[in-house]
N, C-alpha and C positions, 0 to 999 in steps of 0.2 A: 295633707292641704296645705301649703306653708301657711309661715305666719305672716301678715302683711307690715311692715313695718316701712316706719320713717326714720332718716337719721336727722337728728338735730345738730347740724356744725359741721362744719370740714376743715378742724385745724387737723393735726398730727394725730390726734386719738379721734378725731370723729373721721378723719378719712381710712386709718387701719377698719374701724369698724365697719363703714361704709365699703370696702374693698371684701371683706368678709359675708356681710349680708350679700350682696352680688355672687359671690361668688356657691355659699353656701345651697344645697336643696332647700334647707326647712324654713327658708325667708324667701320673701318674696319682696322686693324694693319698691314702695309704692310714692316715695313723698324725698324730698334733701330740703333742709333749709338751712342758708345760709346767712350768713352777717355782710358777704364782701358782694359789691356792686358791680365788683368784677368776676363773679362765679354765677351770679345769676344769670336763670336761661342757657349754660350750658349742663350739656347731657351729667349724667351721675359717674355712666360709665369713665368719659373723659377725666373728671377730677379723683377716679381712683384709681386711672389708669387699668382700665378693662374697657371693654368693648361695649359699643353704645347699648343702651340699658331702655333709652325711650322717655325714660323719667328726668326732667327739668328741673336741677336747681332754681328754688325760688326764694327770694328775702320777704315776700308779702305772706305774715302771718295767719292772714285771712285764706289763704291758701290750703296752707296745711291743715288748719281746721276745718275744713270742708272734706279734705281726705277721708276714703273710708280707711282704718288702720287701727290693727290691733295694738298696735305698739307703738311709740315714739320712742328712739332711744336720744337722749337730752347728753349732748356733750359740749356745752355752754362755756364760756368762755368764764374763768375762774375771777370771782368776786368777793364781796363778803358775805358770810354764809346766809344762806337765807332771800340773796336777791334775782334768784330764780322762781324763787313760788310762784312770783306772778305769771308768768310763761306754765309751770307747773300745773296751776291752778286751771286757767286757758283749757291746755292740751284735756285736762281729767276731766274739766265739764262737757266736753265736746264727747266723750265717750272712747278717747284712747288712755291705754294705762301707758305708766308712764317710767324708763329703766333711765336714772339719772349712773352716770363715773365721777360723781363730784359729791359723792357723802350721800346722806340719807339714807343708814345702816342702820337707824332706830329712832327714825322720827317722833315717835311715842316719849321718846324719853323727854322732849320738852314738853311743859305746859305754857299755855297764853293762848291768842288769840291767834298766829300765824300757825298756827299746831292745826287747833278748828277748821278754820279756812281750807287746809290744805283735806280735813278728815270729809267738810262738807262738800267738796269738788268732787271727793271720789264717791258720796252717796248721790249725788246730783247726778254723775255721767255715768255709775253703776262699775269703777276704774280701781286702780291701784297704783300706789306709788312705789317704786322699788328701785332698791340700790346694786348696783354692778360696779365691780372694779376690780384693783389690786391692792392699793393701799389707800382711801381704806376701800373693804368689802373682802378680801382674797384672806391675807394673813392674818391677819389679828381674828376675824369672825368666825374664818374656817378652820385654818389651820392648824392656829395657838387652838383655838377649842378642843378640835379633835384629838388633838397631841395630850391634853389632860387628860385621855381616857385611858391615859394608864397608870394612874398618879392615882394614891389611895386619898391624900393628901395634896394642896398645894398651897405654898408661903406666899408666891410670886411667879406672876409672868410679865418678863420683860419679852417684848419685839425691836430689831432693831433695823433699819432699812437704811443703805448705804446710795447714795443717787448720785452716779455720776454728771456733774451740771457742764462738763466742759461739753456735752453730744448737745446740751441744748442752743438751738438756732438761733432762736427767737430772742431779738435784744431785748424787747417789750419786756419779754418773762422772765429772763435772766436777772435784767439791774431793775426791772420793777415788780411785779410780783415777788420774786423769792429775794432779793433784797439784793443782790450782790455788785458791788461797787459803791456802798455806801460807806462811810466814816463809820464806823465801830461804834461811836459815841455820840452818831448824831440819831440814834431811837433807841430808846428800852423796848428790850425785846419780848418782853414778858407785857406792856404794856397793849391789852388788848382793843385797844382802841387804833393800834395804828401799826403800818408794815407788815409782813405776813400772815400774823396774828388774827389778824382782822378774818380773814378764809380760813386759816386753818385751825383754829380755837375749838370749833364749834364742829368742825368738821369730826375731828379726833377723840374732842368730847363724847361727841356720839359714838363711833369706834367703841371706844374704852366699855360705855354705857350699852351696846351692844353684849360685846365680850363677858358682861359682868354678870345678864339678864341672864344670857346659857349657862353661866358658873353660880345660877344661882346664889349669887354676890348680892349685898346690899350695898351700893356705890353710894357713899353719902357725899362728896364732890370730886373733882379737876382739879387738879394745881399744876402748875407748867413753871419748869425750869430752863427756860431755854436762854441757851447765847450763842454766839457769834464769833469768829474765828480770822485774826487779819489778814491780807496776803504778805507769802515772804517777799516776795518780788513782784513785778508787772507778770503779768499772765497774760497771753495775747489766745483770744480764743475767734471763732467764725463770728459766736454774734457781738465782740465785744473787744477793749481792752478791763482787765481788772487792773487795778495801779497798787504798788504795793504799801501796803495800809487799810486798804479800807477791805470790807468784808470780801474772802475767797470761799467759807464754810460757815453753813447754818447747824445749826445742831438744836432744833424741837426736839422737846422734849414734855410728856405729860405722863402725871401721876394719877392711877386713880387709889381716891382711897374708901377705905372699909371697913370698920372697925379700929377707926385712926389711925389706921396702918396702913402704908404703901400695899397694894396688892397688884397692880398692875401699872406697866409703865409700857409708853410708846416712845421710843427715841427714835429718828428722822435726821439725819446726815444728809446735807444735800453740800458737794465739795468742787471746785476747782483745782484745788490741790490733797497730795495727800497728807500733806506735812503734819497735821492735828488730827487724822486719823491712827490707830491703833495700829488695825493692820491696813497694809498697803493696797493691798489687793483684797478688799471683801464682799463675800458674797452681797447678792441683792437686801435679802434679810437674812437674821439670825432670830429662833427663838427661843430661849431659854425660860424653862421653867423648874423652877425649887419648886423642889416638895419631894415627896416618899412615893415611888423613887422622881429624880428629879431627872428632867430632859432639854437636849440641846437638838435646833437640827438648823441647817444653812440649806438654804436655798437661794440658786439660780435658776433663769429661765435664759432658754440658750431656742436661736430660730433652729429650721431645720435646716438640715445638711445639703439639699437641693436651691433653698434660699439666695438668691444672690443682689436681690432688695437693698436700698435703704433702709427699710423701714427695722424699728429694731424690736428685738425679740419681746422688749415691754407693750410694746403697741398694739403686737398681737395676741400676747394673751387678757390684754383688756377687752379686746374682740372677742375674744376665747368667753370670757367671763358673761360676757353680754348676750352672746348667742345662747349659751348655755343656759341665761337667765329666765330669756324670753318664757316656755312653757308655762316656768313656773307665776309669775307675773300676770298672763295670760288666764292660766286656772283659779288665781286665787280671789277669793272673796274681796269685795271693794272695800277699799282702806287702805291704811298707811301700814303697809308690810313691814317687818323687821326682818333683816339681812338672814337666809336658812343656812342653816350650817354647813349644806352640802348641796349644789350644783353641779355634779357629775355631767359629763360630756355623753352624748347619744352617739351608737355608733352608728350613724345615717351620712357621715361627713371622713370615711378611711383615707381617701386622698390626700395629696397637697398638692394645691394650683400653684402656678410659680407664677410671683409676682412682675406687675407689666412696668 
């Protein structure tokens, strides 16, 4: 029997998940939530570039809550970390498991009222909250953790991501959420109360906490070392123009401290030019484990050779993570589920469906 799925939001990542849920034989789409009045009332197939499904998108949360579904895939707009908790609570209390692509790899890391409210919602609905995604979700919590299996001792793990911001087509996301085009002196990137740090710090603190948990490491704290770099010239992009001297490259860095030493590092480069990169053609991710022995892994995500769509490989990969996480969250005991070390694909979807 197929899992009954609701897709929450239909932005770039949400659309990729929606398309994959429609295509996949192991899932049945039963609802779609959209923030957009323009998309409300339209068939999910139309939004995903697929034939009509008979499922119409809605921007009425009450309609989503009333549905009979196994899981809601939450791909909401990025905001301050924890800003979607109210949505999660309503969904969990209504008897629907929730998979979110925006963090929550190890929600039990946090103490306080917010965490307790999420736990209580799971208890009320008999449901589970779980993370899926690439980073957070895949590269640190799964790949880097598994890589240490060849090491007799581990001194330090560093995960580096290099994301090409020229592919971002949404001006609000590039110049707002990511902080591009701002004067470098206009804000302190290490101030947790402003700029992208407002939503990034909580997310990646939790990521490092999940890795530390799997490693049996006593994580004392997470400290930041964020930097921004100025554009060497005007950069014209689909989303707008980044002026010379304004932010064209951000490097967000979090260090996990254990035993008074930096044992874990997450480093994320968002760049619109390669002038400040060590490698002008970096892989999407690099994992470097310093240990006995050490190990280095470079990871690239590539599209199916027959796929001619504009959708990126990373978008499809997020959808794959979600699809493969569904059986785990549905089978889990009610509560806050720390990201599993492995969520492999199940061999019931062996063929590629050309994108519309």
